[in-house]
C-alpha positions in Angstrom: 62.9 59.9 139.0 61.2 57.9 141.7 62.2 58.9 145.2 63.4 56.2 147.6 61.2 55.4 150.5 61.8 53.3 153.7 59.4 51.4 156.0 60.0 49.8 159.4 61.9 46.8 158.1 64.4 49.0 156.3 63.2 48.0 152.8 63.5 50.4 150.0 59.9 50.5 148.8 58.7 52.0 145.4 55.3 52.3 143.8 55.3 51.1 140.2 53.0 54.0 138.9 55.5 56.5 140.4 58.6 54.9 138.7 59.5 56.6 135.5 58.8 54.6 132.3 62.0 54.0 130.3 60.1 52.6 127.3 57.0 50.6 126.3 56.9 48.1 123.4 53.3 47.6 122.3 52.4 44.4 120.5 49.1 43.4 118.9 47.8 41.8 122.1 50.1 42.9 124.9 52.9 45.3 125.9 56.3 45.2 127.5 56.9 48.0 130.1 60.3 49.0 131.4 60.5 51.1 134.5 63.4 52.8 136.2 64.4 52.5 139.9 67.2 54.7 141.3 68.3 54.0 144.9 71.3 53.6 147.2 72.3 50.3 148.7 74.4 49.7 151.9 76.8 47.0 152.9 75.1 43.6 153.2 71.8 42.5 152.0 69.3 45.1 150.6 65.6 44.5 149.6 64.1 46.6 146.9 60.3 46.2 146.9 58.2 47.4 143.8 54.5 47.6 144.8 51.3 48.2 142.9 52.2 46.3 139.9 49.3 46.1 137.4 46.7 43.3 137.6 47.3 42.3 134.0 51.0 41.5 134.6 52.5 38.3 133.4 54.5 37.3 136.5 56.8 35.0 134.5 58.0 37.8 132.3 59.6 40.0 135.0 63.2 40.8 134.2 65.8 43.0 136.0 68.8 44.8 134.5 70.9 47.5 136.0 74.2 49.4 136.7 76.1 49.8 139.9 78.4 47.9 142.4 76.0 45.2 143.6 74.9 41.7 143.0 71.3 40.5 142.4 70.8 37.6 144.7 67.0 36.9 144.2 64.0 38.2 142.3 60.6 37.1 143.6 56.9 38.0 142.9 54.1 37.9 145.4 50.3 38.3 145.3 48.4 39.6 148.3 44.7 40.2 148.9 43.6 43.6 150.2 40.4 45.6 150.5 40.4 48.8 148.3 40.3 52.2 149.9 36.7 53.6 149.7 37.9 57.1 149.6 40.2 56.3 146.6 37.3 54.6 144.8 34.9 57.6 145.4 37.6 60.0 144.0 38.0 57.9 140.8 34.2 57.7 140.5 33.9 61.5 140.6 36.6 61.9 138.0 34.8 59.5 135.7 31.4 61.2 136.3 32.9 64.6 135.5 34.5 63.2 132.4 31.2 61.6 131.2 29.3 64.9 131.8 31.9 66.9 129.9 31.8 64.5 126.9 28.0 64.6 126.9 28.1 68.5 126.8 30.5 68.4 124.0 28.3 65.9 122.1 25.2 68.1 122.7 27.0 71.1 121.2 28.0 69.1 118.1 24.4 67.7 117.8 23.1 71.3 118.0 25.5 72.3 115.1 24.3 69.3 113.2 20.6 70.4 113.6 21.5 73.9 112.4 23.2 72.4 109.3 20.2 70.2 108.6 17.9 73.3 108.7 20.3 75.0 106.3 20.0 72.1 103.9 16.3 72.2 104.0 16.1 75.9 103.5 18.4 75.5 100.5 16.4 72.7 99.0 13.1 74.5 99.5 14.4 77.6 97.8 15.8 75.4 95.0 12.3 73.8 94.6 10.8 77.2 94.4 13.2 78.4 91.7 12.5 75.2 89.8 8.8 75.7 89.9 9.2 79.3 89.0 11.3 78.4 86.0 8.7 75.9 84.7 6.0 78.6 84.9 8.1 81.2 83.2 6.7 82.5 79.9 8.3 81.6 76.6 9.6 85.2 76.4 13.1 84.6 77.7 14.3 87.0 80.4 18.1 86.9 80.1 18.7 88.5 83.5 16.3 86.1 85.2 17.9 83.0 83.7 21.4 84.4 84.6 20.1 84.6 88.2 19.0 81.0 88.0 22.4 79.9 86.7 24.2 81.8 89.5 21.9 80.2 92.1 22.6 76.7 90.8 26.3 77.4 91.1 25.7 78.7 94.6 23.6 75.5 95.4 26.4 73.4 94.2 29.1 75.1 96.3 27.1 75.5 99.4 25.6 72.0 99.1 29.2 70.6 98.9 30.3 72.5 102.0 27.2 71.3 104.0 27.8 67.7 102.9 31.4 67.9 104.0 30.3 69.4 107.4 27.7 66.7 107.8 30.3 63.9 107.4 32.8 65.6 109.7 30.1 66.1 112.4 29.0 62.6 112.1 32.5 61.4 112.6 33.0 63.6 115.7 29.8 62.3 117.3 30.9 58.7 116.7 34.2 59.3 118.4 32.5 60.9 121.4 30.1 58.0 121.7 33.2 55.8 121.9 34.7 57.9 124.7 31.4 58.0 126.6 30.9 54.3 126.4 34.4 53.6 127.5 34.2 55.9 130.5 30.8 54.5 131.5 32.3 51.0 131.3 35.2 52.0 133.6 32.7 53.6 136.0 30.5 50.4 136.1 33.6 48.2 136.8 34.7 50.5 139.6 31.3 50.4 141.2 31.1 46.6 140.9 34.4 46.2 142.7 33.3 48.3 145.7 33.7 46.3 148.9 35.3 43.4 147.2 38.9 42.2 148.0 41.4 43.1 145.4 44.7 41.5 144.6 47.9 43.4 145.4 51.0 42.5 143.3 54.7 43.2 144.2 58.1 42.3 143.3 61.1 42.0 145.7 64.7 42.3 144.4 67.4 41.3 146.8 70.8 43.0 146.3 74.0 42.2 148.0 76.6 44.9 148.2 80.2 45.3 149.7 79.6 49.0 150.5 77.3 52.0 150.1 76.7 52.6 146.4 74.2 54.2 144.1 72.6 51.7 141.7 70.0 52.0 138.9 67.7 49.2 138.1 65.5 48.6 135.1 62.5 46.4 135.8 60.6 45.1 132.7 57.5 43.1 132.6 54.7 42.1 130.1 51.1 43.2 130.7 48.0 41.9 128.8 45.0 44.0 127.8 47.2 46.4 125.6 47.3 46.5 121.9 47.8 48.7 118.9 46.3 48.9 115.4 47.4 50.9 112.4 45.2 53.7 110.9 45.9 56.1 108.1 44.8 59.5 106.7 45.0 59.6 102.9 45.0 63.1 101.7 44.8 63.6 97.9 45.7 67.0 96.5 44.5 66.7 92.9 46.0 70.0 91.6 49.5 69.1 92.7 49.0 65.3 91.9 50.3 64.4 95.4 48.9 61.8 97.8 50.0 62.3 101.4 49.9 59.2 103.5 49.8 59.8 107.3 50.6 56.6 109.1 49.3 56.3 112.7 49.2 53.8 115.5 46.1 53.6 117.6 47.2 52.4 121.1 44.5 51.1 123.6 45.2 49.7 127.0 43.4 48.9 130.2 46.3 47.4 132.1 45.5 49.4 135.2 48.5 51.7 135.0 49.2 54.9 133.0 52.3 55.1 130.8 53.5 58.7 131.5 55.9 60.4 129.0 57.0 57.0 127.7 59.2 56.2 124.8 57.0 54.0 122.6 57.8 51.2 120.2 55.2 49.5 118.0 56.0 45.9 117.0 54.3 43.7 114.5 55.6 40.6 116.3 53.1 38.1 117.9 54.7 37.0 121.2 51.8 34.7 121.9 52.5 32.6 118.8 55.2 30.0 119.2 58.3 30.2 117.0 58.8 26.5 116.6 57.6 24.6 113.5 54.4 22.7 114.4 54.2 18.9 113.8 51.9 17.4 111.3 50.3 14.2 112.5 49.0 11.2 110.6 45.4 11.3 109.5 43.7 8.0 110.6 40.2 7.1 109.6 38.1 5.0 112.1 34.7 4.3 113.4 33.3 7.4 115.4 33.0 6.9 119.2 32.4 9.2 122.1 35.5 11.3 122.6 37.2 11.8 125.9 39.5 14.6 126.7 42.7 14.4 128.8 43.8 17.5 130.6 47.5 18.1 131.3 49.0 20.8 133.3 52.5 22.2 133.1 54.7 24.0 135.5 57.5 26.5 135.0 60.6 26.2 137.1 62.7 29.1 138.3 66.5 28.8 138.7 68.4 30.6 141.4 71.7 32.3 141.1 73.5 35.6 141.4 75.5 38.0 139.3 77.3 41.3 139.6 75.8 44.6 138.4 78.3 46.2 136.2 79.1 49.9 136.2 78.0 52.1 133.3 77.3 51.6 130.5 74.2 49.6 131.5 74.7 45.9 130.8 71.9 43.7 129.6 71.5 40.8 131.8 70.0 37.6 130.3 67.1 35.6 131.9 69.5 32.7 132.6 71.9 34.9 134.5 69.0 36.6 136.4 67.7 33.3 137.6 64.6 32.9 135.3 64.0 30.5 132.4 61.4 29.9 129.7 59.9 33.3 129.7 58.7 33.6 126.0 60.0 35.0 122.7 63.3 36.7 122.1 61.4 39.9 121.3 60.2 40.3 124.9 63.8 39.7 126.2 65.8 42.1 124.0 68.3 44.4 125.6 67.4 48.0 126.0 68.8 50.5 123.5 71.1 53.3 124.7 69.2 56.5 125.4 69.4 58.9 122.4 67.3 61.6 120.7 65.3 60.9 117.6 63.9 63.4 115.0 61.8 60.8 113.1 60.4 57.3 113.3 62.9 54.6 113.0 62.1 51.1 111.6 63.8 48.0 112.8 63.1 44.9 110.9 63.9 41.3 111.7 63.1 38.1 109.8 59.7 37.8 111.5 58.6 41.3 112.6 59.0 45.1 112.3 59.3 47.6 115.1 58.5 51.3 114.8 60.2 53.6 117.2 57.9 56.6 117.8 59.8 59.9 117.7 58.0 61.7 120.4 57.4 60.6 124.0 53.7 60.0 124.7 51.3 59.5 127.6 48.9 56.5 127.3 46.4 56.4 130.1 44.6 53.2 131.1 41.2 54.3 129.9 40.3 51.7 127.1 40.3 54.5 124.6 42.4 54.6 121.4 45.3 57.1 121.5 46.9 58.1 118.2 50.7 58.3 117.8 52.3 59.3 114.5 54.4 56.5 112.9 55.3 58.5 109.7 54.2 60.8 107.0 55.3 60.4 103.4 54.3 61.7 99.9 53.7 59.6 96.8 52.9 60.5 93.2 49.9 58.3 92.3 48.5 57.5 88.9 44.9 58.7 89.2 42.0 56.9 87.5 38.2 57.0 87.8 36.0 54.0 87.6 32.3 53.9 87.3 29.8 50.9 87.4 26.6 53.0 86.7 24.2 50.0 86.8 25.1 49.6 90.5 25.8 53.2 91.4 25.9 56.1 88.8 28.9 57.8 90.4 32.5 58.2 89.6 34.9 56.6 92.1 38.5 58.0 92.2 41.3 55.5 92.5 45.0 56.0 92.9 47.6 53.4 91.8 50.4 53.9 94.3 53.9 52.5 94.9 54.9 52.4 98.5 58.2 54.2 98.2 58.6 54.5 102.0 60.5 52.3 104.5 57.2 51.4 106.2 55.2 48.2 105.9 51.6 49.3 105.6 49.6 47.0 107.8 45.9 46.3 107.2 43.9 49.1 108.9 41.2 51.7 108.6 41.7 54.8 106.5 40.1 58.2 106.5 40.1 59.7 103.0 40.3 63.4 102.3 40.0 64.9 98.8 41.4 68.4 98.5 41.1 68.9 102.3 37.5 67.6 102.4 36.6 64.4 104.2 34.9 62.0 101.7 34.8 58.5 103.1 36.3 55.8 105.2 37.9 52.6 103.7 40.3 49.8 104.5 43.9 49.3 103.4 45.5 45.9 102.8 49.0 44.7 103.7 51.6 46.6 101.6 55.3 46.0 101.7 58.0 48.7 100.8 58.2 49.0 97.1 54.9 47.2 96.5 52.2 48.7 94.3 48.6 49.0 95.6 45.3 50.4 94.6 43.8 53.0 96.9 40.2 54.2 96.7 39.7 57.9 97.2 35.9 57.9 97.3 33.3 59.5 95.1 34.1 62.7 93.0 30.9 64.6 92.5 32.6 66.8 89.8 32.5 63.8 87.5 28.8 63.2 86.6 27.5 59.9 85.5 24.0 59.5 84.0 22.6 55.9 83.5 19.8 56.5 81.0 16.7 54.2 80.9 17.2 50.9 79.1 15.5 50.8 75.7 13.9 47.5 74.5 12.8 46.6 71.0 11.0 43.3 70.4 10.5 41.3 67.2 9.9 37.7 66.0 11.1 35.5 63.1 10.7 32.1 61.7 7.8 30.2 60.1 7.7 26.9 61.8 10.0 27.4 64.9 9.2 30.9 65.8 11.7 32.8 67.9 11.6 36.1 69.7 14.4 38.6 69.3 14.8 41.5 71.7 17.2 44.4 71.1 18.5 46.1 74.3 20.1 49.5 74.1 21.8 51.1 77.1 23.3 54.6 77.0 25.6 56.1 79.6 26.6 59.8 79.7 29.7 60.9 81.5 30.7 64.6 82.0 33.9 65.9 83.4 33.3 69.3 85.0 36.9 69.6 86.2 39.3 72.1 84.8 41.7 69.3 83.9 41.7 66.1 81.8 40.8 62.7 83.5 41.0 59.0 82.7 37.9 57.0 83.6 37.1 53.3 83.3 33.5 52.4 82.5 32.1 48.9 83.1 28.8 47.6 81.7 27.3 44.1 81.7 26.7 42.0 78.6 24.4 39.2 79.6 25.9 35.6 79.4 23.6 32.8 78.2 23.4 29.7 80.4 21.3 27.8 77.9 22.1 26.9 74.3 18.5 27.9 73.3 19.3 31.5 74.3 21.6 33.4 72.0 23.2 36.7 72.9 24.7 38.8 70.1 26.7 42.1 70.7 25.9 44.8 68.3 27.7 47.8 69.7 30.6 48.2 70.4 32.0 46.0 67.7 34.2 43.4 69.2 35.9 40.2 68.1 33.9 37.7 70.4 35.7 34.6 69.0 39.2 36.1 69.9 38.5 38.4 72.9 42.2 38.6 73.6 42.6 40.8 70.4 40.3 43.5 71.8 42.0 46.4 73.5 39.7 49.4 74.0 37.0 48.5 74.7 37.5 44.9 75.7 35.5 42.1 77.3 36.5 40.4 80.5 35.9 36.8 81.6 32.9 38.0 83.7 31.3 39.3 80.4 31.9 42.9 81.4 32.5 45.4 78.5 35.2 47.8 79.7 36.0 51.2 78.2 39.0 53.3 79.0 38.1 56.8 78.3 40.0 60.1 78.3 37.8 63.1 78.9 39.0 66.7 78.4 37.9 69.4 80.8 34.3 70.4 80.7 33.6 67.6 78.1 30.8 65.0 78.1 30.6 61.7 76.2 27.9 59.1 75.5 28.7 55.4 75.5 26.2 52.9 74.0 25.9 49.2 74.7 23.6 47.4 72.3 22.9 43.7 72.0 20.2 41.2 71.0 18.8 38.2 72.9 17.2 35.5 70.7 15.2 32.6 72.2 12.2 30.3 71.3 9.0 32.2 71.4 7.4 29.8 74.0 10.3 30.3 76.5 10.5 33.0 79.0 13.9 34.4 80.1 15.0 36.0 83.3 18.1 37.9 84.4 20.0 36.7 87.5 23.3 38.1 88.7 26.4 36.1 90.0 29.7 37.5 91.3 33.1 36.2 90.3 36.6 37.6 91.0 38.1 39.8 88.4 
C-alpha cells in the first residue's frame, strides 16, 4: 500500500512508482496500467495529487474508479518542466555500468566454455582422422580385436559428437541472449547520459474529491502507456519414445515506459487499440490528368466534459468515462471495468468477437529496461503424428515433422519457437496462427539418426535417327535412406523429374513406373503438379532402403539443353 503524504498546501501527494499496481493489460503496442491509492478524506474539498507519471503516458486515457463516501468533482492532468537531479542520474549510471560489467563477465565465462568445447571437437576429429588412416594402412590379415576397437570408437565419436553439438547450440543461444541484454543496457546508459543537464517533463494528475465527513477511500487510477508490447514465443519439446509433444506457450513482455511494474497481475491481450473499430469508407476511383498534388493538414481537438458523481461503498463500482467527466478515450478494451480480486491456479482465456485476453496465473515484475521478460501463458500436451521428410538434392538430411491438432483453449499466435528433441535443443523456427481445434504442421528440426545419402548422378548418352539425328541421355539417381532408430518411422522422399519447356525436348520417366497420362491414379509413389516424384516409405528399425529415379531426355543433336529451377507453391 502507498502511504499518504502531505505538503504545505494540505494536498495528499502520492508518487506513481510507489503506488501498488493492481493490474497491467499489455497489448501489441501499448499497455494499460492500473494503480491503487488508499487515503483518508476530510469534510470539504480534498486534492489527491499523483506525481511522477511516466513519460510515455497517454494523458487522454486517464480514468478514475473507487470506493468510499466521497464525490469526484474534477480530474486534471498537468505537465511541468524540471531539471533532473544529478545525484539521481549518477546513481542510475552506476547501476547500469555494474549491470553491463556483470553481463560481460558472464559472457566471457560462456565464451571460455565455448573455446574449450571447440578444442574438444578438434581433438576428437584429429583422433578420428588418425584411426581412419590407421585402418587404411592395416594389413589384410584382419585383427578382430582391433576392428572391434574401431567400431567402439565410432560409436563413442557419434555419442560424444552429438553431445558437443548440442552444447555448441546451447552456448551460442546463451551468448546471443547476453548480447541482447548488454546492448539494451548500453542503450539505456547512453540515453541517460544524453539527458544530463537537460530539462525534463514532469507529469502529474490531480483528483478533486468532495466529502461530507472524514472517510477512508480507495481509488483506482488507470492510464495507457506507449513503448510497451508483448510477443508470443514457444518451446516445443518432442519426446519420441512417449510420442508426446509438449507445447510451452510464453509471452515475451518488453517495456521502456519509464516505470517498473512490481508484482503486477498481468493480462496479455490480442486486441489492437490503435486500430479503429468503425468500418472504413471506400471512395470512388476517378481517373484524371496528373497534376502536382497539394496536401491539406487538419487538426482535431478533444473536449473534456465536467461533472461529478458519488463514490459508492464496497464492492468497488466501475465508473464510466462519461460519468467521470471524460469522453472519446479509445476502444472499449481500454475502458473495461476491473475484475474482482481472486486467486488463480492457471491461465484463464477470455475471448471476445475481436480479441483474446490471457490472464497470467502468477504475479510478475516487469522492469522498464527494454529487455524481453518471459511469462508463462500455458503448457499442454498433444499427441502428434510424426513423419520425416527429405529433399536430398537440396539437403541430404531427414527433417522431422509433427502433424498436430491444437486441442487447447489457446489461440497460438505467430511467433518464434525453440525446438527440443528428447531434451536436446535442435533448432529455432516460426509458428503460424493456429486457432483451437485447428490442425497445423510443426517442424522439429533435423534428426541425425535417420541417414540420407544422395549418390552421384549417373548419365548414359546415346544417339538415334538417320536423317534427323537426336541425342538421348539416360539419368539415374539413387538415394539411400537408413533408419538407425530402435523403432519404425515414416518418411517422405521428394525428387525432381525435369519438366520440358520446349516441344523439341522429350522427357520420359523409366523408374518408378507411373501413369503419366492419368497422374491422379498414382498413389505411392505419385507425381505432383511441380513434377516432383514423391515416395511415402515405412522403414523398420535398423533398416536401409535404396530408391531409384530413372528417366531419359531426348532432343535434336544440334541443340544444347540446360537445367534451370523455378519454385511454385505445393
